[in-house]
N, C-alpha and C positions, 0 to 999 in steps of 0.2 A: 414510340419509334421502333423499339425492338419487336413489338407485336406486329406492326406493319411489315417489317422486314421478314418475319416468319411467314406471314400470309403470302407475300410476293414469292418467297422461296417455294412454298407449297404449290402455288399456281404455276411457277416455272417448271416444276417437275411433273406436271400433268401429262400422262400418256407415255412417259419415258420408261422404256423397258430395258432391263439389263441385257437382254438378248441382242439389242441394237449395237451396231458398231460405234466406236468412239466418235467418229465423224458425224454419224446420224444423230447421236445423242446431243452433241454440241450444237448441231444445226437446229434441233428441236428446242433446245434451251433458248437459243437466240429467238426463234419463232415465238415461243411462249412469252418471253420477256418483252419483246417488241409489241406483242399483242396487249400486254398489260398497259404499256404506255399509250398504245393506239386507242385502247378503250377509254382511258382517262381523257385523252385528247378529244375523242368523239363525244364523250359526255360533256366536257367543257364547251365544245363547239355547239352542241344541242342547246345547252343552257343559255349560251351567249346569243344564239340566233332566236331562241324562243322568248326569252325574258328581257333581253337588253338590246334587241334590234330596234332600229328607228321605226320601221314599219312592221305591223303585225303579220306573222306568217299565216298563210292559208293552211288548211288541214293537210292538203297534199304535200306542201313543202315541209310541213312539220314532220310528217311521216317520213319523207325523203331524208331529212336531216338526222333522223335517229337510226336509219338503216345501217350505216357503217358500224355502229356499236352492236347492232343485232348480228351482223355478219361475223364480227369478232367473237361474240358469245357462241355462235354456231361453230366457229373454228375450234374453240376450246372443247366443245362437246365432241366434235369429230376426232380431235387428237386423243381425247379420253377414250374413245371407242377404237383408237389405233388406226383410224382411217387417215393416215398422215398425208398422202398425196392429195386426196380430195380437200382436206383442211387447208393445205398450203395453196393449192391452185384457186380454190374458191375465195380465199382471203386476198391473195395478191392480184387476182384478175378482176374480181367483182368490186372491191372497194375503190380502186382507181376510177372505174367506170361511174360508180355512184358519185364520187367527188366531182368528176367532170360534169355530170348532169346537174348536180346541186349548184355548182358554180354558175351554170347557165341560168338556172331558175332564180337564184338568190342574188345574182350579180356580185358575188363575193369573190374578190381577187385574192384574198388571203389563203384561200384553199389551194391555190397553185403551188405554194411552198410544200404543203402537205402532200400534194400529188407528186412533186419532185422526189420526195423521200422514198417513194415506192420504186424509183429507178435503181435504188441500191439493192433491192430485194432479189432480182434475178441472179446477181453475183453470189448471193448467199445460198440460194435454194436449188440452183441448177449446176450440174457438172458438165453437161454437153454444151459445146460452143453455140450450136444453132438454136438451142432453147434459150440461152442467155440473150442472144441477139433478138430473137422474136419477142421475148418478154420485155426486154429493155425498150425496143422501138414501139411496142404496144403502148407502154406508159407514156413515152415521149410523144407518141402520136396523139394521145388523149390531151396531153399538156398543150401541144401545138394547136389542136382543134379548139381548145378553150380560149387561147390567146386570139386565134382568128375570129372566133365568135364575138369576143369583146370588141375587137377592132372593127368588125363589120356591123354590129348591131348597137353597140353602146358607145356613146362619147366617153372620153376619159373621166369626166366628172361624175358619170353615173356608176362607175365601178367602185365598189366598197372595199376598203382595206381596213379590216378591224385590227387595231393594235394588239388587243389581248390575244386574238387568234394567232397573229403573227408571232408574238412572243412565245406562246405555248408550242407552236410548230417548230420554232427554232430550238426550243428545249428538247422537243421530240427528236429533231435531227441530231442534236448533240447526244441524246440518250441512245439513239440507234447506232451511231458510230462508236460510242463508248462501250456498249454491250458487245459489239463485234470485236473491239480491241480486247476486252476482258476475256472473251471466249477464245480468241486467237492465242493470247498469252497463256491461258489455262491449258489449251491444246499443246502448245509448245512445251510447257512444263511437263505435261503428261508424256509427251514424246521423249523428252530428255530422261525422265524417270524410267520409261520403258526401255530406252537405249541402255541405261546403266544395268537394269535387270537382265536385259538380253546379253550384255557383255559378261555379266556374272554367270548367267546360265550357260553361255558358250564355254566359259572357262571351266565350269563344273563338268560340262559334257565332254570337253577335251580331256579333262583329267580322268573321267570315268572310262572313256574309250581307250585311253592309254593303259589304265589299270586292267581293263578287259583284255586287251592284247597280251598283257603280261600274264594274266591268268591262263589264257589259252596256251601260252608258251609253257607255263608250269604244268598244265594238264597234259600237254603233248610229251613232256620229258619226265617230270618228277613223279608222275603217276603211272604213265604207260610203261616206262623203263623198269621201275621196281616190280610192277605186276608181271611183266614179261620174264624178269629174272626169277620170280617166285614160280611162275608157270614152268620154266625150264627145269628148275631144281626139283619141283614136285614130280615132273615127268621122269626125271632121271632116277629119283627115289623109287618110283613105281616100277620102272623098267629094269634098273640094275640091282635094286635091293641092297642098299648101303648097310654096313654093319653098325653096331652101336657107337663105336669111336668116331666113325665118319659122320654119323647123324648128330653127335654132340658138337661137332665142328660146324655143321651146316645150320642147325637150329638157331644159334645166336644171330647169324646173318639174316635168316628169314625173319626172326623176331624184330630185328632192327628195321628191316624194310617195312614190315607190317606197322610198327609203331610210327615210323616216319610218314607212311602213306595215310594212316589213320589221323595223325595230327594235321596233315594237309587237308584232308577231307573235312575235318572239324572246322578248320579256319575258313575254308570255302563256304561251308554251310552257314557259319556265323556271319560272314560277309554278305551272303545272299539274303539272309534274314534282315540284316541291317539296311539293305537297300529298299526293303518294303517300307512304304510311307509311314513314318512315325514309330516303327517297331523298336528301333534301337534308341530312340530319344526319350522314351518313358523312363523317368528316374524315380528313385525312392531312397529313403535313408537306409544305409547298409552298414552293418558292423564289419569293419575291415579285418579285425583279428580272426573272427570265425570264418569269414570268406577265404582268407589266406590258408587257414587250416584245411578247408575243403579242397583247395587247389593242390596243396602239398600232398594230400592223400591220393589225389588223382595221378600225380607224377612220381609217386614213391618208388615204383619199380625202376624207373629210369635213373633216379638218383642212387638207388641201391646197387644197380649194375656197375656204377663207377665208384662205389664206396664214398659217395659225397653226402655229408651231413647238412641238412637244412634246418635252420633254427628260426623260429618265429618270435621275434622280439617286438612285434607291433604292440602299441599301447592298446589294452583291451577296451578302453572307453572311447576310442576314436570312432566317429561316425562320418561317413561320406555320403554325399548325394550323387548317386550314379545308377545306371542300369546294371543290375548285378550280373547279368549274362556278359555284358561288355567287359566289366571289371574282371570277371573270372577268366575270360579269353586272354585279356591283356596280361594278367598275372601269370597264367600258365605259360604263355609264349615267352615272357621275359625270364621266368625261372628255368624253362627248358633250354633257352639260349645260354643261361648261366651254367647249366649242367654241361652243355655241349663244349663250352670253352674253358671249363675248369678241369684240371688234371685229376686223375684218380686219387682219392683220399683227401680232396679239397673240402672247402666249406662254403656254404651260401647262407647269408643272414638277411632276414627281413626286418627292417626298422621303419619307424614312422616319424614324421615331423608335422606338427599342426600349427596353423596360424588362425587368425580370426575369420579368414575367408576360405582357406584351402587346406586340404589334407594331402600330404606327400608320402607315398610308399616307396621306400628305397630297397632295391634288391642288390645286395653287395656280395660279390664272389671273390675267390682267391685265384682267379684264372690268369690267363696270359695277358690280359689287357688289350686295348685297341688304340691304334695311333689316330691322330687327328684326321687324316685324309680318309681313313676307313669309316670313321664316325660320320663324316659328311656324306659318304656314299650310302651308309645304312639308312639315313634319313632323307636321301635324295629321291628323285622321281623314279629312278629305275630300281628294279629288284637287285639286291646285292647280298652275297653270302660268302663264307669262307669255310675251310675245313676245320672241324673240331679237334680237340686234343686226342681223341681216340679214332681219328679218321672219319668222324661223322660228317655227312654232307647235309645240305639244306637248300632252300630256295629264296630265303629272305622275305617270304610272303607273310609269315607270322607277325613280324614286327610292324610291317606296313598296315596290316589289318588291325593290329592292336592300337596303333596311332589313330587310325580312322575312327574306330569305335569309341575311344576315349574322347576324341575331339567332339563327337556328337553330343557328349554330356558336359561340354564346357571345360574339359580338362586337356591334358597333354601327356605324351610319353617322350622322354628325352634321356640323354646320357648325362648324369650328374658329374661324373668324373671317371677317368680311366688312366692307369699308369702301366706302361708296358712291363710285363713280368710281375706285376703286383696286384692285378685284378681290376675290376670295373664296378661302377655303381650306376645302374639304370633306375629311372624313377617314373612313377605314375602319379600325376598331380590331378586331383579332382576337387570340386567344391565341397566345403564342409557341410555336414548334414543340417537340415532345417531344424531338427529338434535341438541340436547343439547350439545353433544360432539363437533360438528362442531362449534356451537356458542361459546363455551369455547375456542376452538383453534383460532378462528377469533379475539376474544377479547385479547387473549394472544399475 
């Protein structure tokens, strides 16, 4: 039974090309499946008329009775050659004509039911109303011609109604309607799935467009303004010739603007890289302790400028499954934020928590803390920022980028805790490394 099912499935897929629209693929599936039933019916019809008929068939009638099966085989060949229109038209126009002629010659009234089945076909294979009408009335015309012929030339007792043929034709009618129902249901299911995917895509697109608008806002303000300031200061230095004391006052301002602009450019670059298909989603086992040391080294000067000590207390054996570039961007942004909101002489500590499934990196500072409403804004849709302890400004873009990048790797960025005046703890949560999972399973 399973073998026959596989054969029918293979035959049903003859000529189906992925380049075809969903509607055309479904229509072709119906055509092929109905042709399978049609061929079986034609074969049974031929056997019935040839071997079980009361009177022996002539050679001409015998050839005529096998023609529908031959037309169906030719239809399959044309579909295989992707001559879809020729296959459908030849099948749905020639077979009804053959049935009509055969019923005349053999006096077989059972064929009329088979002929009526072909009245359904125009509604499947045509989209234009006039084609449906022409095709439908063509088949009905043949049916009426056959009835008129029987009435005119044959008394009712001379018309043959073969019970076996009628039973098979009723089954074929049932199969026709059932195949249509199955394909309609499959099409509706596909439409529903496509609708869900479209809604999801629209939501993602809306989110991306919103983020893009925010990025342009950042570019127009947080990059252009600092660069203009640097341009004005440098022009003044060249024009007026500042003395050493004045330069010492200006250089820290210039350095801060350069650092901030550089950080923003880095985040924009990482975000654009992450938008490339699959770029940011490639993960590997990463040693968290060593990665944190690399990040601390990168932002050492910023911490040193505020006399803030950064201590790495992450477990040296902890392994996370993450994209290392994504992790470093997220770590750097969270530590830079901690520096920004921690007063001079404060402390930042990195700690880790590990479970069977996840690794959590906590960045703990002794800063000002954040209230509940501010935390909601930080992780909201819009960019949010506030002034740091040394009047540092920002744009809120770094935290949003960090969250997006870590989410790509099945993790999250969030505020673990925050107490006003006593500091905050921000966390990065990522899946535990595959090697660690394997080691746990081996021990178990």
